[in-house]
Residue, then its C-alpha position, 0 to 999 in steps of 0.5 A: m765559139i764559133r769556129h770560123a777558121r775550120a768552116e772556111r777550111a771546110a769550104l775551101c776544101d769543098t771547092l777545091l774538090q768541085v774545080g779539081p787540081d788543074a784551075s787557076t788561082l789568083c796565087g801566081d803560077w800555083t794551080t789549085g793542086d799547088l794550093p793544098a801543098h803550101l797550106i799543109v807545109r805552112e801548118g804542119r813543117p814550121d822548119r820547112a815553111a820559113g821560105i813563105l816569108a823569108p826569100p832566101l829559105a823559098g828554096r826549102t819550103e818549094a821542096a817541101m811542097a815539091a814532095l808532098l806533090r810527088d808522093n800524094d795525089f790531089e784528093t789525098l792533099v785536100q784530106r789532109l788539109r781538111n784534117g788540120p795541122p797535126r795534134w802537136h802543133p800549137m794551130s790544133v788548139p782551137p783559139v790559136d787556130e782561128q786567130a792564126n788560120l781564119v785569114e789564111m783560109f779565107v783569102h786562098h778560098e777567095d783565090v780559088l773562087r775568084a779565079a775559077f768562077g769569074a769573081p763571084r762574091r760570096s754572100l758572108d755570114p755576119a758572124l764571119v764578116s764580124a771576125l774577119g773585122d776583128r782580124l783585120a784590126v789586128m793585122a792592119k799595120m802588118l797588112f799595110r806596113r810597106t805603103t809609103g808616102a801616105d797615112l791610112e784610114i781603114v774604114t769598115a762599117k764598124r770601125r776606122t783604123r788610122i795607120g801611119s805618122g800622122k804627117g802624111p796625106v790621108v787615103e781612106i780605104h772603105g770596104r768590107p772587111g774581107e775585101i780590104i784584107l784581099f787588097g791587103f795581101g795584094r789581091r787588089a784586082v778583084a778586091e772591091v774597096e774604094l780609096i779615097g784621097p788625092p789621086e797621086t797618093v791613091e795611086i801609090v796605095r793602089t800600086t803598093t804590092r805585099y807578099g802573098v798569104 
């Protein structure tokens, strides 16, 4: 089995070392120096990572990140990220890693590439595109659950996925799987997607925000 998550993790680490710790990202105020700490906390300390999804617990997550940044230099953090989660962690199991980390590593890699290099578009291996499409099919309802006032139809080259009650106006989101994933995770200024539908409803979909990954 091709381990796309592991390959994307390695590529992200290579890019981080290339740009250094002070480059901008698409993750708000975070620099490339902050990003490895976020990812290490996420997969290494579940008890401290809860703030990623639960704002009331954000202080715990921020404290864990701050401790990593205080006690480790950038190169050490990138190496820890490259090594992956601890052996006891479920994400160290290859099939779990693939399901849990492929999108995470892909989105954050693009966060660095598109912020640091003027939004270049990689030529992705077709197998990676297919794997991202599989993950999108599973994640689509979660990604777009905060969109209101519209039914969505996610359209890639291989599949259509309908989301909604069937009662609202329909907005189609067309694009490659990775681009639609970026759009769903709030990277809407850089995601290459086409929205088709009633103009006022398209604007709602275009401006609906989601938390970061």
